Wavefront OBJ file of the C-alpha trace (Angstrom):
o trace
v -57.629 -132.605 -18.285
v -60.891 -134.501 -18.384
v -62.682 -135.638 -15.267
v -62.925 -139.840 -15.381
v -66.748 -140.771 -16.254
v -68.277 -142.756 -13.609
v -69.666 -146.189 -14.858
v -72.624 -146.417 -12.478
v -74.784 -143.665 -14.317
v -78.379 -144.111 -13.943
v -79.404 -142.758 -17.301
v -82.971 -143.086 -16.559
v -82.938 -141.022 -13.215
v -80.746 -138.509 -15.195
v -83.170 -137.813 -18.016
v -86.367 -137.711 -15.533
v -84.177 -134.746 -13.686
v -83.405 -133.082 -17.071
v -86.946 -133.339 -18.231
v -88.265 -131.855 -14.741
v -85.731 -128.903 -14.977
v -86.979 -128.298 -18.569
v -90.502 -128.414 -17.265
v -90.076 -126.157 -14.321
v -88.108 -123.510 -16.174
v -90.200 -123.773 -19.377
v -87.362 -124.258 -21.438
v -89.020 -125.372 -24.792
v -91.403 -122.638 -24.639
v -88.220 -119.931 -24.261
v -86.530 -121.715 -26.915
v -89.774 -121.251 -29.175
v -90.002 -117.523 -27.947
v -86.554 -116.594 -28.595
v -87.046 -117.179 -32.294
v -90.119 -115.631 -32.916
v -88.369 -113.009 -35.170
v -86.408 -115.587 -37.131
v -87.458 -117.045 -40.435
v -90.016 -119.770 -40.225
v -89.067 -123.360 -41.197
v -92.367 -125.492 -41.812
v -91.973 -129.050 -41.330
v -95.231 -131.026 -42.347
v -95.355 -133.647 -39.833
v -97.998 -136.525 -40.527
v -99.732 -138.061 -37.357
v -98.483 -140.883 -35.223
v -100.075 -144.427 -36.479
v -103.649 -144.516 -35.381
v -104.124 -148.049 -36.722
v -101.755 -151.099 -36.720
v -99.255 -151.954 -34.392
v -95.908 -149.857 -33.866
v -92.809 -151.402 -35.303
v -89.358 -150.180 -35.975
v -90.265 -148.417 -39.058
v -92.319 -146.069 -36.732
v -89.378 -145.422 -34.687
v -87.248 -144.276 -37.458
v -89.810 -141.939 -38.940
v -90.165 -140.396 -35.445
v -86.411 -139.813 -35.138
v -86.405 -138.341 -38.447
v -89.585 -136.061 -37.453
v -87.664 -135.044 -34.244
v -84.422 -134.594 -35.842
v -85.190 -131.968 -38.591
v -87.258 -129.439 -36.646
v -84.553 -129.494 -33.850
v -81.736 -128.954 -36.305
v -83.607 -126.109 -38.018
v -84.436 -124.744 -34.758
v -80.671 -124.766 -33.738
v -80.067 -122.941 -36.931
v -82.293 -119.882 -35.483
v -85.591 -120.795 -37.332
v -88.745 -120.557 -35.882
v -90.372 -124.033 -36.339
v -93.704 -124.190 -35.030
v -94.639 -127.845 -34.077
v -98.155 -128.750 -35.143
v -98.868 -132.331 -35.918
v -100.647 -133.226 -39.135
v -104.015 -135.146 -38.266
v -105.936 -134.371 -41.523
v -104.405 -137.375 -43.576
v -105.264 -140.352 -41.077
v -109.207 -140.318 -41.140
v -109.796 -142.709 -43.779
v -107.733 -145.582 -42.446
v -109.517 -145.041 -38.963
v -112.831 -144.916 -40.315
v -112.388 -148.270 -42.225
v -111.200 -149.833 -38.634
v -114.249 -148.479 -37.212
v -116.602 -149.779 -39.885
v -114.919 -153.294 -39.555
v -115.308 -153.271 -35.859
v -119.226 -152.144 -36.214
v -119.699 -154.626 -38.824
v -120.457 -151.796 -41.454
v -119.903 -151.555 -45.260
v -119.778 -147.992 -46.465
v -121.510 -144.926 -46.602
v -125.045 -145.824 -46.627
v -124.587 -148.175 -43.772
v -122.754 -145.663 -41.727
v -125.514 -142.987 -42.266
v -128.240 -145.856 -41.429
v -126.118 -146.855 -38.165
v -126.089 -142.729 -37.349
v -123.111 -140.352 -37.824
v -123.166 -139.220 -34.370
v -122.524 -142.604 -32.900
v -120.070 -143.768 -35.619
v -118.008 -140.669 -34.676
l 1 2 3 4 5 6 7 8 9 10 11 12 13 14 15 16 17 18 19 20 21 22 23 24 25 26 27 28 29 30 31 32 33 34 35 36 37 38 39 40 41 42 43 44 45 46 47 48 49 50 51 52 53 54 55 56 57 58 59 60 61 62 63 64 65 66 67 68 69 70 71 72 73 74 75 76 77 78 79 80 81 82 83 84 85 86 87 88 89 90 91 92 93 94 95 96 97 98 99 100 101 102 103 104 105 106 107 108 109 110 111 112 113 114 115 116 117
């Protein structure tokens, strides 16, 4: 009834072939296009971590942030994918201030906004 599954599968190679197929055939875009008329489901996704070293907590949140939109898409919803970067400016600014040896708005303005940015 079932074919025996070989034990010598090269999962990395299989994944690369699947990814190439999706890219070559624009599968993700077709998935989005086929749901344009469906109800919209908005998932507010924050940015990837821009400061600090990655750890297991980052992996868990990325899985959740991937799983929920996929589930809603499979349920027929139009789920636009747009990462939120608006909430992560301050931690990055603070890291840049430390790197440049600056402390606060006045010193940033004296340094110059263009070079600081």
